[in-house]
C-alpha positions in Angstrom: 26.8 -3.4 -4.9 27.2 0.3 -4.1 25.6 1.3 -7.4 22.5 -0.8 -6.6 21.9 1.1 -3.4 22.1 4.4 -5.3 19.7 3.4 -8.0 16.5 5.4 -8.4 13.4 3.3 -8.7 10.1 3.6 -10.6 7.2 1.9 -8.9 3.8 1.6 -10.6 1.0 0.9 -8.3 -1.6 -0.4 -10.8 -5.1 -1.1 -9.4 -7.9 0.7 -7.7 -7.1 4.3 -6.8 -7.7 3.9 -3.1 -5.5 0.8 -3.0 -2.7 2.7 -4.7 -2.9 5.6 -2.4 -2.9 3.3 0.7 0.1 1.4 -0.7 2.0 4.7 -1.3 1.2 5.9 2.2 2.5 2.6 3.6 5.7 3.0 1.6 6.1 6.6 2.9 5.4 5.7 6.6 7.8 2.7 6.5 10.6 4.9 5.0 12.9 6.9 7.3 12.3 10.1 5.3 11.3 13.4 6.7 8.1 15.1 5.4 10.2 17.6 3.4 11.9 14.7 1.5 8.5 13.5 0.1 6.5 15.1 -2.6 2.9 14.1 -3.3 1.8 15.6 -6.6 -1.8 17.0 -6.8 -3.4 16.9 -10.3 -4.1 20.6 -10.4 -0.4 21.5 -9.8 2.2 22.0 -12.5 5.1 21.0 -10.2 7.2 24.0 -11.0 7.8 24.7 -7.3 9.6 21.4 -6.9 12.4 22.3 -9.3 15.8 22.6 -7.6 14.8 20.5 -4.7 15.8 17.0 -3.6 13.2 14.4 -2.7 13.5 10.8 -1.6 10.0 9.8 -2.8 7.8 11.4 -5.4 4.2 10.2 -5.7 2.1 11.0 -8.7 -1.6 10.0 -8.9 -2.2 9.4 -12.6 -5.9 8.6 -12.3 -7.1 12.0 -13.5 -4.2 12.8 -15.8 -0.5 12.1 -16.3 1.3 15.2 -17.6 4.7 14.5 -19.2 6.0 17.8 -17.9 5.2 16.8 -14.4 6.9 13.5 -14.7 10.0 15.2 -16.1 10.1 17.9 -13.4 9.5 15.6 -10.5 11.7 12.7 -11.6 14.6 15.1 -11.8 14.4 15.8 -8.1 14.7 12.2 -6.9 17.9 11.5 -4.9 20.0 8.3 -5.1 18.1 5.5 -3.6 14.8 7.3 -4.0 11.6 6.3 -5.9 9.1 7.7 -8.3 5.7 6.2 -7.5 2.9 6.4 -10.0 -0.6 5.4 -9.0 -2.5 4.3 -12.0 -5.3 2.1 -13.3 -4.5 -1.4 -14.5 -2.3 -1.0 -17.5 -4.7 -2.8 -19.9 -7.5 -0.4 -18.8 -5.4 2.8 -18.6 -4.9 3.1 -22.3 -8.7 3.4 -22.8 -9.2 6.1 -20.3 -9.6 9.7 -21.5 -6.8 12.0 -20.4 -7.1 15.8 -20.4 -3.4 16.0 -21.3 -4.2 14.4 -24.7 -5.6 17.8 -25.8 -2.0 19.2 -25.5 -0.4 16.2 -27.2 -2.8 15.4 -30.0 -2.2 17.2 -33.3 -5.0 18.6 -35.4 -7.2 17.1 -37.0 -7.1 14.0 -34.7 -10.0 13.8 -32.3 -8.7 14.5 -28.8 -11.5 12.5 -27.2 -10.0 9.3 -28.6 -7.6 7.5 -26.2 -4.0 8.1 -27.0 -3.3 4.4 -27.3 -5.5 2.1 -29.4 -5.4 -1.5 -28.3 -6.0 -2.6 -31.9 -3.2 -0.5 -33.3 0.2 -1.9 -34.3 2.9 -1.9 -31.6 5.0 0.5 -33.8 2.8 3.4 -35.0 5.4 4.2 -37.8 4.8 0.9 -39.6 
């Protein structure tokens, strides 16, 4: 039972952006955490400043972009019992949205304006 209380959680708030932000704010206000234990990631930040800190809740709004580096940096700061909250579009719609991060992840000569996930592609891209 003790291990369950120490588990870190991933919460996806999938839906309209304003709804996701309100849900994240409600989660934060109902928690007993101080402001310095909460990190709300802004899209233009690279999250380098959070390294070495401990946070109870980390919120990432992935509507504009979801950088793998930011997820890695911020998730490593979450303390036992904490949560990583990602605000995102509906999962079936998210894969068709352009993401500026795809320019960094897409190898040449693939067109970086094409969504990273193709709903018509096989589940395993190596098949």
